[in-house]
N, C-alpha and C positions, 0 to 999 in steps of 0.2 A: 488569928490570921492577919498577916500584914496587908497593907494597901497594895503592895506590889503583887503579892500572891493572889489577892482577890481580882486584881486587874488581869492577871494572866489566866486565871480560871475563867473569867468572863470572856476573854479573847478566845479561849479554846471552845467555849460554848457557842460563841458567835460563828466560829468556823464550822462547827457541826451543823448549826442552823442553816448556814449558807449552802453546805453540801446537800442537805435535805431539800432545800428549795430548788437547787439545780437538778436533783434527781426527779423531783415532781415535774419540773419543766420539761425534762427529757421524756418522761414516760406518761405524761398526761394525755388524755384523749381530746379534751376541749381546748381549742385554739386560744380562746379568751383567757382561760385559766393558765395556760402556758405563759402567756404574755404577763399576767399578773405575777406568777412565780419568778419569771426572769427579772422583772422590774424590782421586785422585792429583794431578790438575790443581789442585785446591783446596789440597792440601798444598804443592805447589810454589809456588803463589801466596802462601802464608803465608811461605815461605822468601824469596821475592822481596821481600815487604813488609819483612821483618826486615833483609834485606841492604840495601835502599834506605835504611832508617833508619840503618844502620851507616855507609853511605857518606856520608850527610849529616853525621853526627857527625865522621867522618874529615875531610871537607872543611872543616867549621867549625874543627876543631883545627889543620888544616894547609891554609890557604887556597891555597897554591901548587898543590894537586892539584885544585882546583875546575875543572870543565869538561873534564878529560881523559877 
């Protein structure tokens, strides 16, 4: 598996994790827990943004990986 494929697989996993955290934040009973879920969802969102930028740099440097 190429580095590009691994990065994109990780990105997909992170997006799933963020969706799960958002779901828990919406359906949670405990207000404190909802806050923790939202805060962690935002943190994962920052990691997603950083990884998307890194993938863009990788695709620019290695055009053969674009679109995988």
